[in-house]
N, C-alpha and C positions, 0 to 999 in steps of 0.2 A: 504494500501501499505507499509504495514512494509517491510523494506531493513536493512540487516545486511551484514556489511564489515567488514573484518579481515584484519590485516596487523601485520607487524613485524616477518614474517620467514625468513629463510635462511640459509645459511651454517655455522656451529659453530663446533668448535673441542670437542671432548669428554671430559666433565669434565668444560667445558663452560657455560655460561649462554645466554639467550634470553627472551625478553620480547615481549609478544604477545598483541595486541590491539582489541579491537571490539567494534563496535558502531551499536545501531540500531536507525533507524529514521523512520519517516512517522507515527507517533501517538503521541497524546497528554497525553497518559497515561504513568505512571511510569510503567516500566516491573520490577516486583519483581523477576521473576527467569530467570537467565541467565547462560549460563554452556559452558564448551568448551568439545567437542568430539576429537578424531582423528582416523584416519584409517590408518594402513601402507598396501603395497601391499602383497594381497593376505588373509588379515584379514580382520575382522568384525569390524566395527566401535565401538568405546568404550568410555565411559564416562572417562573424565580425571578429571574433577573438576565442581562443581555446586554451585552458589550463590542464596541463596532463602532469600530476604529481609534481608540480613546480617549473615544469618546462612551459612557455608560452607560445602562442602563435597568433598572427594578427593579419587581416584582409589588406592589401596594399592600399586600400583606400582610406584606412583608418591609422595607418602606421605614423608613429609620433605624435598622434593625438590623443589615442584611447589607450588605456592601460587596462589590463586584467589583472586581478588579484584575489588569493584566497583570504578569507577572514580566520580569526583565531578560533571562532566556534565552528563545530564540526559541520562539513558539507555546507558551507557558506561560500559565494563569490561575489566581487563586486566589478563593476565596470565604470572607472572613470574617463568621463568624455570632455577633453578641453578643445577647443576652438572648433566648435560646432558650426557646421555649414547646413544650408537649406537640403542639400543633398542627404543629411543624416536623419531625415524625418522619415520615421518609420514605427512599427510595432516592434519593439526589443523583446525577444524570448530566450529564456534560459532554459538550459537542458542539462541533465545531470546522466552519465552512463553507469549501469550498474547492471551487472551479470549479462552482459550483451544486450541490453535493452536501453534505450535512449527515452527519460522521462522528461516531459516538458511543462512548461508552466504556461499560464494562459496569456502573458505577454502584458507589457506596460508600453503606452505611446509615448514616444518623443516627437515634438514637434517644434523644428526650429524655424524662427521667422525673421523678418528685417523691420 
């Protein structure tokens, strides 16, 4: 009964910053792989950043601007988003990999405007 919940989305001005949070619960295991995806209207879901037991991966479009990090609390992850652009507007989803299955949150909306 793994559950994933995101939070922290909202409206932000271009050039601003936002910090998203994610927590996975319902398991006694430590989840090594957690990631952030996003989906803009009319576009496919894309990988934004991934954390794999301490290693990190980023989409080219967000390198140097976004940072994924693991929290001290078990199975938590954050996404620090800086220098936001209008192109970053999307629903951001958190996912946790456990037992070969990806568990997804319902998403949090990030809207970047000028």
